[in-house]
C-alpha positions in Angstrom: 12.0 11.4 21.8 11.8 8.5 19.2 9.8 5.9 21.4 12.5 3.2 21.0 15.6 5.4 20.7 17.2 3.7 24.2 16.6 0.1 23.1 19.9 -1.5 23.1 19.5 -5.4 22.1 17.3 -6.3 19.0 16.7 -9.9 17.6 19.2 -10.8 14.9 16.0 -11.6 12.6 12.5 -10.7 12.8 9.6 -12.1 11.2 5.9 -10.8 12.6 4.2 -13.2 10.5 5.6 -16.2 12.5 4.3 -14.0 15.6 0.6 -13.9 14.1 0.7 -10.2 14.0 0.4 -9.8 10.4 -3.2 -10.6 8.5 -3.2 -11.7 4.6 -1.7 -10.2 2.2 -4.6 -8.3 0.2 -4.8 -6.7 -3.3 -4.5 -2.9 -3.0 -5.2 -3.0 0.9 -4.3 0.3 2.6 -0.8 0.1 4.7 -2.5 2.2 7.5 -4.6 -0.4 8.1 -2.4 -3.2 7.9 0.2 -1.6 10.8 -3.0 -1.1 12.9 -3.8 -4.8 12.6 -0.5 -5.7 13.6 -0.5 -3.5 16.6 -3.6 -4.3 17.6 -2.6 -8.0 18.0 0.2 -7.4 19.8 -1.8 -5.1 22.2 -5.0 -7.6 22.5 -3.7 -10.9 21.2 -6.5 -10.9 18.6 -5.5 -10.6 15.1 -8.5 -8.6 13.3 -8.7 -7.8 9.6 -10.0 -4.4 9.7 -12.0 -2.1 7.1 -10.1 -0.2 4.2 -13.3 0.7 2.4 -13.7 2.7 5.7 -10.8 4.7 4.8 -11.9 5.0 1.2 -15.6 6.3 1.8 -15.0 8.3 5.2 -11.7 9.8 5.2 -12.1 12.4 2.4 -12.1 15.8 4.0 -8.4 16.4 4.3 -5.6 14.9 1.8 -6.7 11.8 1.6 -9.1 11.3 -1.6 -10.6 7.7 -1.4 -9.3 5.7 -4.2 -7.6 8.7 -5.7 -5.0 8.2 -2.9 -3.7 10.0 0.3 -0.8 10.2 3.0 -0.4 7.6 5.8 -0.4 10.5 8.1 -4.2 11.7 7.4 -4.9 8.3 7.5 -3.9 7.8 11.0 -5.3 11.2 12.2 -8.9 10.2 10.8 -8.6 6.8 12.6 -7.7 8.5 15.7 -10.6 11.1 15.9 -13.1 8.7 14.5 -12.0 6.3 17.4 -10.9 3.3 15.5 -11.8 0.9 12.4 -14.6 -1.5 12.2 -14.1 -5.0 10.6 -13.7 -6.0 6.8 -16.4 -8.0 7.2 -18.7 -5.4 8.6 -17.6 -2.8 6.1 -16.3 -4.9 3.0 -13.8 -3.6 0.3 -15.6 -2.6 -2.9 -12.2 -0.8 -4.1 -14.3 2.4 -5.3 -15.1 5.4 -3.6 -18.9 5.0 -1.9 -20.9 7.0 0.7 -19.7 6.8 4.1 -21.7 4.3 6.1 -22.4 6.2 9.5 -23.8 3.1 10.6 -21.2 0.7 9.8 -18.7 3.4 11.0 -20.0 3.1 14.4 -18.9 -0.1 15.4 -15.2 0.1 15.6 -13.0 -3.3 16.5 -9.6 -1.4 16.9 -8.2 1.8 17.7 -5.1 3.6 17.9 -4.1 6.8 20.1 -1.1 7.9 18.5 1.4 7.7 15.9 5.0 8.7 15.5 7.6 9.4 12.9 10.7 7.1 12.9 13.4 9.4 12.7 14.3 9.8 8.8 17.5 8.2 6.8 18.3 6.0 10.3 18.4 2.4 9.8 19.4 1.8 12.9 16.0 3.7 14.2 13.8 1.8 11.9 15.3 -1.5 12.9 14.4 -1.0 16.6 10.8 0.0 15.7 10.6 -3.1 13.4 11.8 -5.1 16.2 9.0 -4.2 18.1 6.2 -4.1 15.7 5.2 -3.7 12.1 5.8 -0.3 10.8 3.9 1.8 7.7 6.6 2.9 5.3 6.3 5.1 2.5 8.5 4.0 -0.8 9.2 4.7 -4.3 7.4 1.8 -6.3 7.6 3.2 -9.9 10.2 1.6 -11.0 9.8 -1.6 -13.6 12.2 -3.4 -11.6 10.2 -2.7 -8.5 7.1 -4.1 -9.8 8.6 -6.9 -11.8 9.9 -8.5 -8.6 9.5 -12.2 -8.2 11.9 -13.3 -5.6 15.4 -13.0 -3.7 16.9 -10.1 -1.7 15.7 -6.9 -4.4 18.6 -4.9 -5.4 17.3 -3.2 -8.3 17.0 0.4 -9.5 14.7 2.6 -8.4 13.8 6.4 -7.3 12.8 8.7 -4.2 9.8 9.8 -5.1 7.5 8.2 -2.2 4.5 7.0 -4.0 3.4 3.6 -2.5 2.9 2.5 1.2 3.8 -1.2 2.3 4.4 -2.7 5.6 7.8 -3.6 7.0 7.0 -6.9 9.0 10.6 -8.0 9.6 14.3 -8.0 8.4 16.6 -10.9 8.2 20.1 -11.7 6.6 20.4 -14.5 3.7 23.4 -17.3 4.0 25.1 -15.3 1.8 25.2 -12.3 4.0 23.0 -9.9 2.4 20.7 -8.3 4.8 16.8 -7.2 3.9 13.9 -5.8 5.1 10.9 -8.1 5.1 8.0 -6.2 3.5 4.3 -6.9 2.8 2.7 -5.3 -0.3 -0.7 -5.0 -1.2 -0.6 -6.3 -4.9 -2.1 -9.6 -4.3 0.0 -13.1 -3.5 0.6 -13.2 -7.5 3.4 -10.5 -6.8 6.4 -11.1 -5.5 7.1 -14.2 -2.9 3.7 -14.6 -2.1 2.7 -10.8 -1.8 6.1 -10.0 -0.2 9.4 -8.6 -1.0 12.4 -8.9 0.5 14.4 -5.4 0.3 18.1 -5.1 0.6 19.0 -2.9 3.8 22.5 -1.6 5.0 23.3 0.4 1.4 25.2 3.1 0.8 22.4 5.4 0.4 21.4 7.5 3.3 17.6 7.2 2.3 17.9 3.5 1.7 16.8 1.5 -1.3 13.9 3.0 -2.7 13.8 5.8 -0.4 12.8 3.2 2.5 14.3 5.3 5.2 12.6 8.6 4.7 9.3 8.3 5.9 8.3 5.8 8.0 5.4 5.5 10.8 4.2 3.6 13.5 1.2 3.4 15.9 1.9 3.9 19.4 -1.0 2.3 21.0 -4.0 0.2 20.3 -7.2 -1.2 21.6 -10.6 -2.0 21.9 -12.7 -4.9 22.5 -13.3 -7.4 19.5 -16.6 -6.8 17.7 -18.0 -9.7 16.7 -14.4 -6.0 5.3 -10.8 -5.9 -4.0 -11.5 -4.6 -7.3 -11.2 -0.9 -7.7 -12.3 1.8 -10.1 -9.4 4.1 -10.5 -9.6 7.0 -13.2 -6.4 8.1 -15.1 -6.1 10.9 -17.5 -3.9 10.0 -20.7 -3.3 11.4 -24.1 -2.9 8.8 -26.5 -1.1 9.8 -29.8 -0.2 7.1 -32.6 0.6 4.6 -30.2 1.2 3.8 -26.6 3.0 1.2 -24.5 1.5 -0.2 -21.1 3.2 -0.9 -18.0 0.9 -3.1 -16.3 3.1 -6.4 -16.0 0.2 -8.8 -17.4 -1.9 -7.5 -14.2 -5.8 -8.5 -14.7 -7.3 -5.4 -16.0 -10.0 -4.5 -18.1 -10.8 -0.8 -19.8 -13.1 1.3 -21.5 -12.4 4.3 -23.3 -14.2 7.8 -22.9 -13.3 10.6 -24.9 -13.2 14.4 -23.5 -16.5 14.9 -24.4 -18.0 11.7 -22.5 -18.7 10.0 -25.7 -18.1 6.3 -25.6 -15.2 5.2 -28.0 -15.2 1.7 -26.9 -18.0 0.1 -25.0 -16.9 -3.1 -24.6 -14.5 -4.0 -21.9 -11.3 -5.5 -23.2 -8.5 -7.5 -21.9 -5.8 -5.3 -21.2 -3.1 -7.2 -23.1 -5.8 -6.1 -26.5 -5.7 -2.1 -25.6 -2.8 -1.1 -27.3 -4.1 -2.3 -31.0 -7.4 -0.7 -30.0 -6.3 2.9 -29.3 -3.8 3.5 -32.2 -4.9 6.5 -33.6 -3.7 8.5 -36.6 -4.2 11.8 -34.6 -4.4 12.3 -31.0 -7.0 12.3 -28.2 -7.5 12.7 -24.6 -8.9 9.8 -23.2 -10.2 8.8 -19.9 -9.5 5.1 -18.9 -11.6 3.3 -16.2 -9.6 0.2 -15.1 -11.4 -2.7 -13.3 -8.4 -2.2 -10.5 -6.8 0.2 -8.5 -3.4 1.3 -9.7 -0.4 3.0 -8.7 1.4 5.8 -11.0 3.5 3.5 -12.8 0.9 1.5 -13.8 0.2 4.0 -16.5 1.0 5.0 -20.2 4.0 5.9 -21.7 3.6 8.1 -25.2 
């Protein structure tokens, strides 16, 4: 049975930031870690920034593949089996796949003992869960409307292909009566409302806006005593033919091009705004692009 199924009364609004259960917005932070930080604060009264890099380096045996992405379920399972995560300061974020440091791993600062699915396609169930704690949520973030969001309640177009993890840290309603979810993203504070987005809730689609109600997770229990860690390298393979258009919204990337035979085409990193003219060609080539930050699927090349 869903843990909060019998919860009969929920607050009309909720913002876990105001209750001290949300760490600062990170750039490419891990959603499973963010939710764990919240439940650990609720359990212990201590808000600890936990290590995403430990997941990147050490949680690679299943479907999670470091900087190449993974599933929230697998991250939770790893944290449980690993008996917790260490702090961000002890195992700092490098945003590139590294070798798992067992020495750093051996100093967990917080743990969880379980997780549960919130019933899919149920806004009332998710509302009850968010009323009790921050929740890990998978959404479709590939749409340009979502990626270019600046402020206000987001009502733009988006699909249902789950490709990005975020944290629901609250909910509310505008003066005009529009209901929304308060969502913490991981694209830095320059995106959206200081790194957050208000996404419309109470919509007609059963799966919610951007499939918000399809696949939610939350932590059941937490806790260990406190012990005393973002630039990512992501690889993207593309075929460049004649010219390309970039959907990167002015993000601060630099790039280097390597052809399929590993010969360097352009050795000098170039600002992303200059990339299109540098890769226009009369033929076609297959390139491996190394970017200076982690990317999501929509931050890609459109042929």
